[in-house]
N, C-alpha and C positions, 0 to 999 in steps of 0.2 A: 504493500500500500504506500503510495507516495505521500510525503509529509504535507500537512495543510499549509497553504500560503500564509505568510505573516500578516497580522492584522495591521492595516494602515492606520497610523496615528493621525488624529485630528485635534485641533484645538478644542477645548471644552466649549459648549455653547455659551452664548452671552449671558443667559439667565443664570447658569451655574456660577459663573465668575461674579456676576453682580451680587448674588446672594452671599457668596464668600466674602466679598468686600464690605457689604453692609454689616456682616457679623463682626468683621475687624473694626469697622468704623464705630460700632457700638462700644468696643473696648477703648478705642483711642479718643473718641469725642464725647461720649456720654459719661456722666459722673458715676462713681462707684456707689453702691454695689452693682456689679454687672450681672445681668440675667444669665448670660452665657459668656464665658471667657474663651474666645476662639480667634486666634490669629494664624492658625495653621493653614486655613484655606487661603489667606492672603499670601503666605509663603509659597503655596502650591501654584497659585495663579501668577505670581511674579509680574504684576502689572506695570512696574516701573515706579520711580520715585514720585511722580506727579499724579498718582492715581486719585488722590483726594481732591484734585482740581477738576475731575470729571463732572459734568453737569448732573449726572445721576448719583453723585456722592455729596451733594449739597447738604450740609449738616442740618439746617433748619427744615428744608423742604422734604427731606426723607426721614424725619424723626419718627413718624408714626409707622411707616412701612418697615423700617428696620426694627422697631419695637415688635411688630408682628412677626418678623423673621426670627428674632432671637426667642420670642415667647413660644412659638410653635416648636422650635428645636429643643428648648428646655423642657417643654411639656412632654414631648416624646421620650426624652431621656429619663424623666421622672417616672413615666409609665414603665419603661424598661427596667429601671432599678427596682420599682415596686414589684413587678412580676418576677424578676430574678429572685427576689426575696421569698417568693412563694414557690420557687422551684422550677420556674420556666427557664429553659436552657438554650432557646433558639431565638435569634433576632434577625429579621429580614428587612433590609433597607431597599425599597423599590425606587428606581430613579435616583441612585445614590449621588450622582454628580460629584461635587467636591466635599461630600460629607466627611467629617473628621472625628467621628465618635471613636474609632479604633485608635487614633493617635492621642486623643485627649483623655479617654477614659479606659486605659488598659486594665486597671484594677477591676472594673465592672465587666469589660469585655472578656477577661480571662475566665469568668464564670459562665460564659455563653459560647455558642457557635454563631458567629456573625456572618451573614451573607450580604454582600454588596452587589446589587443587581443593576446593571447599566449597559448601555450600548457598547459594542466592542471597541470602537475607535476612541471614544472618550475614556473608557476604562484603561486602555493601553497607555494613553497619554498620562493619566493620573498615576498609574503604577510606575511609569518612568520617573515622574517627578518625585514620588515618594522615595524611590531609590536614590535619586540625585541629592535629596535632602537628608539622607541617612536614616530614614524610617524603615524599620524592618517589617516583615509580614509575619505576624505571629501565627502559630498553628491553628488558632481558633478563628481566624479570619479567612473567609472564602470569597474570592472575586468570581462573579458569575456574569460573563458577557452574553448579552441576549439581544435578539430582535424582538421588540415588544409587539410586533405584528405577527410573530411566529409562536412557537411552542415554548415560551419562556418559562412556563410552569414546569414543564418536563425537564428543562435544563436546570432549573432550581433543584428539583428532586435528584437529578443526576449529580449535582454538586454536593449532595448530602443532607438536604432538608428532609427531616422525618415527619411526614404528615400525620403519623400516629402519636406524635408528642406535641404538647402545646408550644406555641410560638407567639412572639410579638411581631407584627408586620407593620411597618411604617411606610406611608406614601404621602409625603408632604411636598406641596408644590408640584403635584403630578396630575391630578384629575382635570385641571383646566385645559391640559394639552391633549386629552383623550376624548374620543367620541363616547356617547352614552353606551353604545354596545361594548366598547372596550372596558369602560368602567364597570359595567354590569358583569362582564366576564371576570374581571379582577376580583370584584367583591365575592362572586360565587365561588371562585377557587379558594380564596382565603377562608370562606365560611365552611369549607370541607375539612379544615384542619381539626385537630383533636380538641375536644372540649377543654376550656381554659385558655384558648388562644384569643388574642386581641388584635384588632386592626385599629390603627390610629391614622386617620387621613384628614387632609385639609380639603376644603372646597371653596371656590370663588363664588361670592354672591353676585347677583345681577347688579349692574351699575346703579339702577334706580333704588336698590335695596341697601345702598351704602350711605354712610353719613354724608350729608350735603357737601361739607367742606372737603371730603375725600373723593368725590365723584370725578372731578376734573383730572386728578392724578391717576385714577383707575382708567379713565378713558385714554389718557396718554399711554399707559401701560398696554392697553388693548391694541392701540395703533402700532406701538413699538414692536409688540410680539408678532403682529401680522407682517410688518415690514421686514422683520428678521427671518421670516419663513417658518415661524413656530407659533401660529395663531392660537389664541384661546378658543377652545371649541365648546366647553361645557361650563355652565353656570347653574347653581342650585340655590334655592332658598333652604333654610334649615329644615322645613317641613318636607321638602322634596328629597333631600339627601337621607333623612331618617327613614322615609317611606321606602326608598331604594334599598337601604340596608336591610330593612325587615323583609322586603320582597326577595332579597338574595339569600336569605336563610340565617341571618344572625339572630341569636337568641335575645340579645338586648342591644339597643342603640342609644347613644347619648350625645346631644349637642353640647359642645363646650364653647360658649360665646366669648367674644372679645372682652366683655365685662368681667367674666370669670378669670381670664388670663391676666387682666389688669389687677384684679384683687390678689391673685396669687403672687405676681412677680413685680408689680409696679407701685404698690401702696407705699406712700410716704416718700416717694422719690422727689428730689429737689428740682428736676428738670421738667416735671409734668408729662413725661413720655408715657404713652399708652398705645396698645395695638389698635388698629382699625378693624371694624367688622367686615371689611372687604373680603378677607380670607379668614375663615373660622375652621373649627375642628369638629370632627365626629369620631367618637370612640365606639367600636362595635365589638361585642363579645360573642364567642362561639359557645 
């Protein structure tokens, strides 16, 4: 059998880089205590010394969006830590992008088998950058390069995911790029995991369902995503995403609004930062 051709590396998509930079901007520009301490993604992206001069890194204009970004990441990791304490030993990151859980939380990761699921080119680029920066690949971390339009669930199983044991599956910043059919397929597959499994996913609310002062920024994001060739395809109200979760077979579904994330992570802050309800969270249990 002839060897498989090497995977062509590509630069990570603009959204993955932007999210990584917003997480770093939270550390560098926002007062302590920080909701998430993550500058690893900045080192991976290596955007140049002038990255904070980019229009999309304006400290004031992006205050609420970066609050949303760090809040959703912190919430997912809190769920993972809680479930690991209950004996769950598998964690799947769908659309991992420049996720840095494995580099920042090795003490928690060592209690788990962690699967990073991403497109082959992006993942190859990230693995090269991790090597260049001196980050090792621990034996509990599995990279799973997939075509999300293909049998990615089968590839995840081949990488070692045991569907007969509980897992936490995270899909943050993912559903807006998928069709309703693709989201439904994803939810149904996760719902077949062993009882005790948890899905944590974010969803984008319709523009008219967002705070009035945030609508213009969301409209800009919608236009930017379309221009970049990665248009937003799916929007949900909380009622719609919960109904879809139930329809796909989850035993329980829960909406985590921006107000709850604000109470958890931003109470008493001196800068008045708080996440927008433009992108919120659903937690679904098997």
